[in-house]
N, C-alpha and C positions, 0 to 999 in steps of 0.2 A: 137274699144275697146269692149272686151267681157263683159259679165254680171259679172263675178267674179272680174275683174279688176275694174269695176265701183263700186262694193260694197266695195272693199278695199280702194278706193279713198274716198268714201262717209263716211265710219265709223269715221275716225278722224275728219272730218268736223262736223258730227253730235255730236260727243263728245264735241268739242269746243263750238258748238252752245248751247248745253244743259247746259254747265257750265256757259256761259255768260247769258243765260236766267234765270237760277236760281239765279245768282248774282244780276241781275236786279230786279227780283221779290222780293227777300229778302230785298232790299234797297228801295222799293217803300214807299212813304209816306202813311199815313193812308187815308182811303176813305174820301173825302171831305176836306182834309187838303191842302189848296192852299197857296203856298209861292211864292213870286215874284210879282212885280208890272206890268209886261208886259201885262197881260190880261186886267187889268183895264185901263191901258194907251191906248191900242189899241181900246178898246170899245169907248173911247172918241174922238180919232183922225181919225179913219178910214173913217167915212162918210164925215166929212168936208174936209179931205185931198185927199181922193181917190174916193169918191162918190160911194163906194161899200157898200151895206148893209149887205153882208155876210163877216164878219170879217175874218173868217178862209180862205176863198178864197183870200181875199186881202193880207193876210200874205203870202200865198203859192205862188201866181202869181205876187206879187208886192214887198212887203217889203223884202222878201227873194226869189225873182224870180230866181236869179242866182243859189242858192242852189237847187231849184226845177229843174232847167235845168240839174244839175248833177244827180239828182235822176231819171230823165227821161232817161238819157243815161245809168244809171245803169241797168234799165229795158231793154233797147235796147241791152246792152251787154250781159245780162243774157239770153235773148231770143236767141241771136245769138249763144251763147255757147251751149245751149240745141239743137238748130237746127243742129249745126255742129256735135254733138254727135249722133243725131238720123238719119241724112242724110248720113249714112256711105256708102250707095250705091244708085244707081239709081233704082227707083221703077217704073214699068210700070203702065199704067192706066188699072185697072181691074174692071169689074163689080162685085159688091158685092151684093148678094141676101139676104139682111137683112132687107127688108121692114117691117114696122109695119103693122100687119094684121088688127088691130082694127080700124074701121072707126071713132069710137068715140074718140079714142086717137089721131088720125090724125087731126080731126076737132078741138077738144079742144086744142091740142098742137099748131096748127097754130094760133088760136085766142090768146092764151097766148103769143106766140112769137110776134105777132103784138102789144099786150098790153105792153109787156116787152120792146120792141123797142121804143114805144112811151114814156114810163117812162124814159128810158135811155137818149133819145134825150132831154127830158124836163130837166132832171138833168144837162145835159151839157149846154143847152142854158141859163138856169136861175141860173147857178152855182154861179154867183157873185151877184145875187139878193136875192135868197133864198138858204137854205141848198142844197148842191150838188157840182158839179164840174166835170172837165174833167176826173179825175182818177175814181171816182165813176161811172159816167155816161158811161165811156168807158167800164168798166167791165160789166155793165148791158146790153149795146148794144151787146157786144160779147156773153153774155148769151142768148140774144134773137136769134142771128144767130145760136147758138149751138142747140137751140130748134128744128131747122130744122132736125138735125140728130136724136134727141131723138124721134120726133113724125113722122118722115118719113123714110128715109134710108140714107146710106152713099153716094150713088150716087147723091141724091138731095143736101146733104151737100156740096159735092164737087162742085156742080154747083154754089153755093153762096159764096164759100170761096176759090177761086182759089189762089194758092200760087203766081202765076205770077202777081196777082193784090195786094195781101196782103203785099208782101215783099216791093214793091215800096211805098205803102201807109204808112207802118211803118217808112220807111226812110223819107218820106215827112213830117210826123207828128213830128218826132224828129228834122229834119232839119228846119222845119217851125219856131220852137221855136227860134232857133239861128238867122234865117233871120229877125225875128221881132226885136230882140235885135240889130242886125247890122243896120237895118233901122233907129233905134233911133240914132245910132252913126253917120250915114250919115247925118241925119237932125240936128246934132249938140247937141243932148241930151246925157245923160249918157246911157249906155247899159241897155236895157230892161226897160227904164223909162216909167212910166204910162202916162206921159204928151204928148206923141207923137201925139195922136189924140184928146187931150182935155179930161177932166174928164167926161163930159156928165151930165145927170140928174139922181140923186140917185133913185133907185127903179125901173128903166126901163132898157130895153135892150140896150138903147143908153147911157150906163154909164160904168165907169170903164176904160176908155181909151183903151189901147191895151190889157187889161186883158182878154176880151172875145176872142180875136184872139189867145192869148197864151193858153187859156182854150181849145179852139177847136183843137189846134195843139196837146196838150196833149191827148185829147180824141181820136183823130185819131191814135196816136201812141199806146196808151193803147189798143184800140179795135183791131187793126191789130196785135199787139204782142200776145195778148191772143188767137186770132183765129189761128195765125201761130202755137202756141203751141198745141192747140186743134188738128189742122190738122196733125201735126207731130206725136202726140201720137196715133191718130186714124190710121194713115198709118202704124205705127210701131206695134200696138197691136191688132187693130180690124180687119184690112184687112187680115193679115195672118191667124187669126182664122176663119174668115168668108170664106176664100178661101181654107181652109184645110192645110195652111202652118203652120210654127212655128216661134216664135220670135227668134231673135238672142240672 
């Protein structure tokens, strides 16, 4: 698909999206105006019922865990579609001479990458205890890996983001969510039930039942998906420029 065709396909979608966005914004309630009992109800029942101190994560990965599974597969499908568009031909391995020349940038960048990775893993691990979760933490972990490209070079990035590793990891994260739900069915519980491993102790890592495992599955899928997108865009736009080629 050439560039002109992509733009022609994109424009109607952008127009529809702009209309829906404006429609949604115009109909928003006033700031601070809360209607509906669900928030108050969940604040009272989540900890006694699910032993999760993060109410938002309890809703996402437990009360509406089946819906979240659909959202995860929407991400999986979107990434697959983008990859199919960008992988129009086979690209060979090329050395790209785009290394960052500043030692200060390289050192500070690597330190920031490590700190960002730590924050991302913390958000994932404690996502059902404190604010965080697999979606947020996955994005931050992917950003930490992307820092390797920003503070080093493309060849170093390629070394830590192999497509042969990321593609299976993305599938493993998405499939792991379903496997956890099926394990509950095999054990005689409802699909994706929280009770499969017992609720645990609130406020600790040993709480939330299967919630933490679902959380890590989502984090794995999100991290791999974003890195796959990063890699495809870099291969499509950065490598041709750095090697003297042109974009399709």
